[in-house]
Phi, psi and omega in degrees: 000131180288148174293146175267132172236179176283141182269117184300326181279351183236060180221155177293160181297332182267001181276133177245128180255143178210184177055052181056038180063025173265345182240129177241131174253119185238103188284345178215165185275006178253023178234150177228163172219137180254161178278169182285332183251136174256150182228139175247351179196162176100173179264142179228152177236127180233143172247134180229142175230127178259118180284313185202172180115166181264332182223134171232123173257119183239129183196190180242131179231158176263184185297342180270004183296126178292139184267339177233145180062041186296135171254119185279006171258010184291150175282357178271349188215143171239122182226160183222147177225000000 
């Protein structure tokens, strides 16, 4: 199974990727970034590290997740903070 990184083509306009697309800098809570691999079933393990900021929303979204102007009450995403 391939490692999942952040997808350059599936990120909000204010999201900056670095470290071979393993690090995402998201300066505001209305931007999203999706991973390179999609999954439809099974168990997955992810590790996240939050460096700074006052709020981090981490969740799972489908291919229809808006990347800019995100509404976290959307039916496309489930997130936790």
